[in-house]
C-alpha positions as CSV (number, residue, x, y, z in Angstrom):
1,M,14.8,-14.6,39.0
2,A,17.2,-14.7,41.9
3,G,15.7,-13.4,45.2
4,M,12.1,-13.5,43.8
5,E,9.4,-16.1,44.0
6,G,6.0,-16.7,42.4
7,D,4.2,-13.8,41.1
8,D,7.0,-11.3,41.7
9,A,9.4,-13.3,39.6
10,G,6.8,-13.7,36.8
11,A,6.1,-10.0,36.9
12,A,9.8,-9.2,36.6
13,L,10.2,-11.5,33.6
14,D,7.1,-10.1,31.9
15,H,8.6,-6.6,32.4
16,I,11.8,-7.7,30.6
17,V,10.0,-9.0,27.5
18,T,7.9,-5.9,27.4
19,Q,10.9,-3.6,27.8
20,F,13.0,-5.2,25.0
21,N,11.9,-6.0,21.5
22,T,14.4,-8.8,20.9
23,Y,16.6,-11.1,23.0
24,E,19.6,-9.4,21.5
25,D,18.3,-6.0,22.9
26,Y,18.0,-7.6,26.3
27,L,21.6,-9.0,26.1
28,D,22.9,-5.6,25.0
29,S,21.4,-4.1,28.2
30,Q,23.6,-6.3,30.3
31,I,26.8,-5.3,28.4
32,T,28.9,-2.5,29.9
33,T,31.2,0.0,28.1
34,Q,34.1,-1.7,29.9
35,D,33.1,-5.1,28.4
36,L,33.1,-3.6,24.9
37,F,36.5,-1.9,25.6
38,Y,38.2,-5.1,26.5
39,L,36.4,-7.5,24.2
40,E,36.2,-5.1,21.2
41,N,33.4,-7.4,19.8
42,E,29.7,-6.9,20.4
43,E,28.7,-10.4,19.4
44,M,31.2,-12.0,21.7
45,A,30.0,-9.8,24.6
46,R,26.5,-10.9,23.9
47,Q,27.6,-14.6,24.0
48,L,29.3,-14.1,27.3
49,V,26.2,-12.5,28.8
50,E,24.0,-15.3,27.5
51,L,26.4,-17.9,29.1
52,G,26.3,-16.1,32.4
53,F,29.9,-14.8,32.4
54,R,28.9,-11.1,32.1
55,G,25.9,-9.1,33.2
56,S,24.2,-8.4,36.5
57,G,22.3,-11.2,38.2
58,E,20.7,-14.3,36.7
59,V,20.4,-14.0,32.9
60,L,17.0,-14.9,31.3
61,K,17.5,-17.8,28.9
62,R,16.7,-17.3,25.2
63,E,13.9,-19.9,25.1
64,D,12.3,-18.4,28.2
65,F,12.4,-14.9,26.6
66,V,10.9,-16.2,23.4
67,A,8.2,-18.2,25.2
68,R,7.1,-15.2,27.2
69,K,7.3,-13.0,24.1
70,V,5.0,-15.4,22.3
71,A,2.5,-15.3,25.2
72,A,2.5,-11.5,25.3
73,E,2.1,-11.2,21.5
74,A,-0.7,-13.8,21.5
75,S,-2.5,-11.7,24.1
76,R,-2.0,-8.6,22.1
77,L,-3.2,-10.2,18.8
78,S,-6.2,-11.7,20.7
79,E,-7.2,-8.2,21.8
80,R,-6.9,-6.9,18.3
81,H,-8.8,-9.8,17.0
82,Q,-11.7,-9.1,19.4
83,Q,-11.7,-5.4,18.3
84,K,-11.7,-6.3,14.6
85,T,-14.3,-9.1,14.1
86,I,-13.6,-11.5,11.3
87,S,-16.4,-10.8,8.8
88,S,-16.2,-14.2,7.2
89,A,-16.6,-16.1,10.5
90,G,-19.5,-18.5,10.5
91,K,-20.4,-17.8,6.8
92,E,-21.3,-20.7,4.4
93,L,-19.3,-19.7,1.4
94,K,-19.7,-21.5,-1.9
95,D,-17.8,-19.4,-4.4
96,N,-14.0,-20.0,-4.6
97,F,-13.3,-16.2,-4.5
98,L,-15.2,-15.7,-1.3
99,K,-13.5,-18.7,0.2
100,A,-10.1,-17.3,-0.8
101,L,-10.9,-14.0,0.8
102,A,-12.0,-15.7,4.0
103,E,-8.8,-17.7,4.2
104,R,-6.7,-14.5,4.0
105,E,-8.9,-12.2,6.0
106,E,-7.4,-12.7,9.5
107,A,-3.8,-12.5,8.2
108,N,-4.6,-9.3,6.4
109,R,-6.3,-7.8,9.4
110,S,-4.1,-8.8,12.3
111,G,-1.2,-11.1,11.3
112,K,-0.4,-14.7,12.3
113,M,2.4,-15.9,14.5
114,S,5.3,-18.2,13.6
115,V,7.4,-19.5,16.4
116,S,10.8,-21.3,16.4
117,K,13.0,-22.3,19.3
118,F,15.0,-19.1,19.2
119,E,12.8,-16.5,17.8
120,M,9.2,-15.4,17.1
121,K,7.9,-13.8,14.0
122,V,4.5,-12.4,13.2
123,L,3.5,-12.9,9.6
124,Y,1.4,-10.1,8.1
125,H,-0.2,-10.5,4.7
126,N,-0.6,-7.5,2.4
127,S,-2.6,-9.3,-0.3
128,I,-3.3,-7.6,-3.7
129,I,-6.5,-8.7,-5.4
130,F,-6.9,-8.3,-9.2
131,I,-10.5,-8.2,-10.4
132,R,-11.7,-7.9,-14.0
133,D,-15.4,-7.7,-14.6
134,R,-18.2,-5.7,-16.3
135,N,-19.9,-2.8,-14.6
136,A,-23.6,-1.9,-14.6
137,R,-23.2,-0.3,-18.1
138,G,-21.6,-3.4,-19.5
139,Q,-18.2,-1.8,-19.7
140,E,-15.1,-4.0,-18.9
141,V,-13.3,-2.7,-15.8
142,S,-10.4,-4.0,-13.7
143,A,-8.5,-3.0,-10.6
144,Y,-5.7,-4.0,-8.3
145,I,-7.1,-3.8,-4.8
146,D,-5.1,-3.5,-1.5
147,Y,-7.0,-6.1,0.5
148,A,-5.7,-5.1,3.9
149,H,-6.6,-1.5,3.3
150,R,-10.0,-2.3,2.0
151,L,-10.7,-4.4,5.1
152,K,-10.1,-1.2,7.1
153,V,-12.3,1.1,5.1
154,D,-15.1,-1.3,3.9
155,E,-17.7,-3.3,5.6
156,F,-17.0,-6.9,4.3
157,E,-20.0,-8.5,6.0
158,V,-22.1,-7.6,2.9
159,Y,-19.6,-9.2,0.6
160,F,-19.4,-12.5,2.5
161,N,-23.2,-12.5,2.8
162,G,-23.5,-12.2,-0.9
163,K,-25.5,-8.9,-0.7
164,K,-22.8,-7.0,-2.6
165,K,-19.8,-7.8,-4.8
166,L,-16.3,-6.5,-4.0
167,F,-15.8,-4.4,-7.1
168,P,-13.1,-2.2,-8.7
169,R,-13.0,1.4,-7.7
170,R,-11.2,4.4,-9.0
171,T,-9.6,4.8,-5.6
172,D,-7.9,1.4,-5.7
173,L,-4.2,0.9,-6.4
174,S,-4.9,0.7,-10.1
175,F,-8.2,1.1,-11.9
176,Y,-8.8,0.7,-15.6
177,N,-12.0,1.1,-17.7
178,W,-11.2,-0.9,-20.9
179,D,-14.0,0.6,-23.0
180,R,-13.4,4.2,-22.1
181,N,-9.7,3.9,-21.7
182,I,-9.7,5.5,-18.3
183,C,-6.9,4.8,-15.9
184,C,-6.4,5.7,-12.2
185,L,-3.4,5.0,-10.0
186,N,-3.4,5.5,-6.3
187,S,-0.8,4.6,-3.6
188,S,-2.3,3.1,-0.4
189,P,-1.1,2.9,3.2
190,N,0.6,-0.4,2.3
191,Y,1.8,0.1,-1.3
192,Q,3.5,2.6,-3.5
193,V,2.5,2.5,-7.2
194,I,5.4,2.5,-9.6
195,A,4.0,3.4,-13.1
196,E,7.1,4.5,-14.9
197,N,8.2,0.9,-15.8
198,V,8.6,-0.7,-19.2
199,C,7.2,-4.0,-17.8
200,G,4.0,-2.3,-16.7
201,V,2.7,-1.2,-13.2
202,L,4.6,-2.4,-10.1
203,F,3.7,-2.2,-6.5
204,K,6.3,-1.5,-3.8
205,N,5.4,-2.6,-0.2
206,K,6.0,0.3,2.1
207,S,7.1,-1.9,5.0
208,D,9.7,-4.2,3.6
209,R,10.4,-2.2,0.4
210,K,10.0,-5.3,-1.8
211,V,8.4,-4.9,-5.2
212,I,5.4,-7.0,-6.5
213,N,5.4,-7.6,-10.2
214,V,1.8,-8.4,-11.4
215,D,2.9,-9.4,-14.9
216,P,1.6,-13.0,-15.2
217,K,4.7,-14.0,-17.2
218,A,7.2,-12.5,-14.7
219,Y,8.4,-13.6,-11.3
220,P,6.0,-11.9,-8.8
221,G,8.8,-11.0,-6.3
222,D,10.3,-12.1,-3.1
223,N,7.8,-13.4,-0.5
224,T,5.0,-13.1,-3.0
225,T,2.9,-15.8,-4.6
226,R,0.5,-15.4,-7.5
227,T,-2.8,-17.4,-7.3
228,P,-5.4,-17.4,-10.1
229,I,-8.9,-18.0,-8.6
230,E,-11.6,-19.9,-10.6
231,T,-14.9,-18.0,-9.8
232,D,-18.4,-17.6,-11.1
233,L,-18.6,-14.1,-9.8
234,Y,-16.1,-12.3,-12.1
235,L,-14.5,-12.5,-15.5
236,Q,-11.1,-12.9,-13.9
237,V,-9.5,-12.9,-10.4
238,V,-5.9,-13.2,-9.3
239,I,-4.6,-12.8,-5.8
240,Y,-1.0,-11.8,-5.0
241,D,-0.1,-12.7,-1.4
242,H,2.8,-10.8,-0.1
243,V,4.1,-11.9,3.4
244,L,5.9,-9.6,5.8
245,R,8.0,-11.4,8.4
246,R,8.5,-9.2,11.5
247,K,10.8,-10.5,14.2
248,L,9.9,-9.7,17.7
């Protein structure tokens, strides 16, 4: 920045990227009411600020803003990662289901970054796990499990160590006992359950409002992929990966 050197300039730039969520927000802060009065176009006013024709002082370039935003977000995610240890780290996993859980654990806990020249996005996964198996009484049960939520309320070390199995619960998004015809539906912090549908149960993500359709014959929904998992641990496993793209 003009008039600053070394650490002072760096601190000023870090303050800018902390103060503003997006580069557009930063440009808007440089636009005056007089600019908008004469230009009558917010986007044009932003472009003039970015080119240096409007605004006060030297304007921070978009690529510099994004680079510093990336660094700041990387530091934040690193701190969160240290606070929330990855339970599958260092484990020798042989079953495909446990491997699939391990591959998705970090993204469901903390998110992963995606960086382009002009913007940065953090990708958060809200995976839904469908499990069908038999309980201790030999009854067939199934459930749709909010993986990100279970990671917060469960100790997954025992699952990855093979000491316990991740198993359907009546508190999951959807639980069904096929032998006793018992059904339980519960919304979670990430998903709203939509039961009044002719096509069967649906799950609406509470962040981006997109709907996940778990009917194997139907399109699973925008930003969602359906992956059947071959496993020796359960009768059937399917994972629905829903990706949330949050621009910084």
